N, C-alpha and C positions, 0 to 999 in steps of 0.2 A: 246707436238708437237712443234718444231721449224718451220721457215719458212726460206727460203735461205737467208742467209747474202747478203746485196747489196755493189757494188763495188763504189758505187757513195756515195756523201756527203750526209748527213742528217741534216736537220736543227729544232731546237727546241726552243721554248721560254716560259719563265717563268717569272713570276711577282716580282716584289717586295712589300711589307707590310709595313701597319703602324698598329701599337697596339691602337685601339681606347680606349682600357682600361688594363692597367698592376697593377696586385695586387702580390706583391712578398711576399712570406711566411717567416718564421724565418731560420735564417741559420741552416742547420744540419750538422752531424758529419762530414759529408764527404767534407764539405765546399759550397756544391750545396745547392739553393733554391727551392723550388715549389713554383710554379706560377699560376696564374688563369688570362688567357688573351682573349681579344676578337681580332682577328687579320682580318685586311681586305686587299685583295688583291688589288693591284692598277696599273693604265694602264703605270707605269714606269717598263720598262722590260728589261729582258737581253735575247739576241738570242745566241744561241750556235749551232755550226757547227761541225759535227764529219765526219772525213777522216777516212779510213782505213789506219793500219800503224802497222810495225812491235814493236814499242814500242810507250809509253805514254809521249806526249808533248802538251803544250797549247802555245798560243798566244793571244793577245788582241789587239783589236781596241775600238772605241766609244767614246762619248761625254764627257768624264771625263778622268783625267789623271789616267794611269793604269802604269806609269815607276816603281812604287815600288811595284806592285803586285808579288808575289813569281809565280815563272814557274816549279819549281819542284816537287818532290812528296810531299811535303806541301802544295800546292795548291788544296782547297777543290773539284774542279771540278774533278782533277787527283786523289783525293781519290775515289770519285764515281767511277769514270770508273774502276778503279782498283779492288773496292767493287763488282762491278758487273761482271766483268770477273771473278774473284774468285768466288763468289757464283755458276756462270753458268758454271765453268770449261773451259772458254775460253782462248785460249793459244796466241793470238794477242793482237794488241795494238790499239791505236786510237791517230789520232792528232787533238785537240780540237782548232776551231777558234772562240772566245767570243767578242760579240759586246756588249759592257757595258754600261748601261747608270744610275743603280742605284748606289749610293754613295757609295764608301767603307770606308767600317768601319763608316758608317752613321747611324745604327739604323733601315734599312730597308730591311735587308736581303738577299742584293746582292748577296754574295758568296753562300747563300743557293740557291738563284735562279740558278744559275751556277750550281751547284751541281744537282738541281731536272732536269733541261734540258737536263744536260750531262747523266743521268741515263735513261732519256727516248731517247734520240738520240741513244745513244750507243744499247739500248735495239733492235732498229730499224735497226741499222746498222748492227750489227752482228746476227740479224734473230733469237733472242732469246724467244721473245713471251714471257717475264716474267708478271706474273699477277700484278693487283695493290696492293694486298696484300703484294706480295714479295718486290715490289719496294719499298713501304712504311716501310717495315722491313729494309730495307737496309737504306733509308732516316734518320729514326729514329737515328741510328748507328753513322750518318754522322753528325749531329747536330740536336737540338732543334728545328730550323726553318724550316729546310729541308722538313719535311713531309709536311708543309701547303704550301709552294711553289708548291709541286705535286699536290696538292687539289685544291688550290685557291678560290675564292669567299669570304664566311665570314665564320669563325669557332670560336669554343671557343676550346682554348688551356689548358692543367690542366697539372699534373708534372710537368716535366721540360720544358713544353709547346709543346711536341709533341704529347701528347696524344689528339686525335683531336674528336671534335664533331659538325656536320654542325647547323649552325645558318641560321633562316632566316633572309634575307633582302630586303626590296623591293625598287626597284627604283636605282638611280645612287646619290652619294655623290661628292661632289666637294671638291678638296684641291689645295692647294697652298703649295709647300715644298720648305723651304729656306735650301739650300744645306750650307755647312760650307767647309771651305777651308783645315780643318783638320778633322782626325778620333778621334774616342774616343774606348779605350778598353772597351771591355764589363766585363771582370773581374775585372778592375779598377773601375767601376762604381760601380758594385755590391759589392766590398770591403767598397767602400765610402760609400755604403748606410748601411753598418752594421756599420761603423764607426759613421755615421749620427744618426743612432739609439740609439747608445750608448751613443751618447753627449745629445741625448734630450730624455733620458728613462723616466725623469720624467715629461715631457710635450706632449708624445704622445703616442697612445693605442699601447700595446705591439703586435708585428707581429701575424697573426695566424699562424699556425701550416698547414692548407688546406685552402688556400685563395680560395674566389669564386669570379664570375662576379657579379658584380651589376644587378639587374633585370632590371633597368632603361635603361641600355645600350642596352640590348636585346629588349626592348619595342621599343626603338628609332630606333633599325635596323630593326626591323619587321615592323614598321609604315612606315620608309623613310623617316624619317622628322629630318632635319639637325638641327634644333633649341633644339629638344629636346636631341639629340645626344651632342650637343655643351655643356647641362649642365651637363652630364655624362661621358664626357673625363678624365682620370684619368691615371697617369703614376707613381706609387712609384719611379722608376729611375730618375725621373727628378729633385728632389731636389738636390741627390747627383750629376748628372751630372752638373747643374747649379753651385755647388761648386765648382767643378773642373775647369769648363769653364764659369765664371761670365758673359762673354759676351754675351751668348745666351739669359739672361735675357732681354736685350734690345731689341732683335731680337722679341723675344715674345711681348714685349710691343708696338714695331712698328705695326707689323702685326696686334694686336688687335687694334689699334688707325684708322688703314686703311681699315676696313670693314669685318676683320677675326669675325665670331661667336664665336669662340676659338682658342686656338691654344696648342700644346703639343710639346714635344719632342716624335720622334718615337722611339722607342725600348730604348736602351742605348745612345741613341743622337751620334752626334750631330745635325741630321737633325731636322728642326723644320716643322710640320704639321700643316697648317693652315686650319680649316673647313670653307668654304664660304656657302651663300645661294644658290649661281648658278652660270655658266660659266661665265655671266657676270661682278658678283663679283669677280669672280677669277681673269679675266685678270686686272680689275682694281689693285687689290691686286698686283697681279706679277709686275705691271707697279710701283707701289710704292714701293716695294722693291728693283727692280732693281736701280729706282734712287736713291736708298740709298748703292748702288754699293753691293748688295747683288747677289748672283745667285740664281733666283726663277723659278719655273717649276709647269705647271699645270698637275693635274691628276686628275681620277676619279676612283671610285670603288663601287661595288666589280668587278674584271675580272676574268677570267678563271683563271685556274691553269695551270701547265707546258702542253704543247701539242706539237705535231708535226707541222711543218708550210711546205706546199709543194708550193714549187716556179712554 
């Protein structure tokens, strides 16, 4: 069953994410890696407005520099809209206006959030009433992080990160995010991880074929205990990312000297996520990072996944 398409714009919002735990398996024959990750959706979000159009187009605003973002068919939001239209047999188009706040190529899934919000907004705009399962199937084809941007909250991701199972999380966790003035290529960081493992093959344990999330992470999330979670934060991509961008090590040290319980790179970086005990500690750390001329924002998690916003 479908509902009537609307001639008015539709607005949807989706969150960025932090990988509070990320274990990367061995490189496979196709060059990809299986992962085991604990995702947390945070209050740094992307807003997508979808308007009726004959073709597919996208424009950007927001608190970050979007001047280098692609606006052609290679843009992930355009890919999402086209994928949904093909799946539903819809013959029209859409004009997307995206208000961006998640850093670009920052390891926080900003493009994935755009894609997830676009799926939801276009589904409503076109009156398709696609099921959650249908949207998740499309999301998985668009990118490993897109399904989580749809679901939000806290979840365990396996496979490429797109096979999700919910994880219980109590209360709110407080984060301070140090945003870099540059982006990092996820494939480059994964390639550096493979080189890092080759260089240190005699000193580190071999990568698992099928990695798993540490049980201590699950216990900390379930207890809502930031001290316990701080002891369990882990990211296999951090060492190779620091090798490619050594200056990030100084950012990590600065945060941990100024009240952070712990810090780690989010995903493939270069965003550094600092876990703090509470909102007041977060404000103090934000001030300290800003005094060192770093761009720092506060966020909390977990938050909802992609949802429609009614103005």
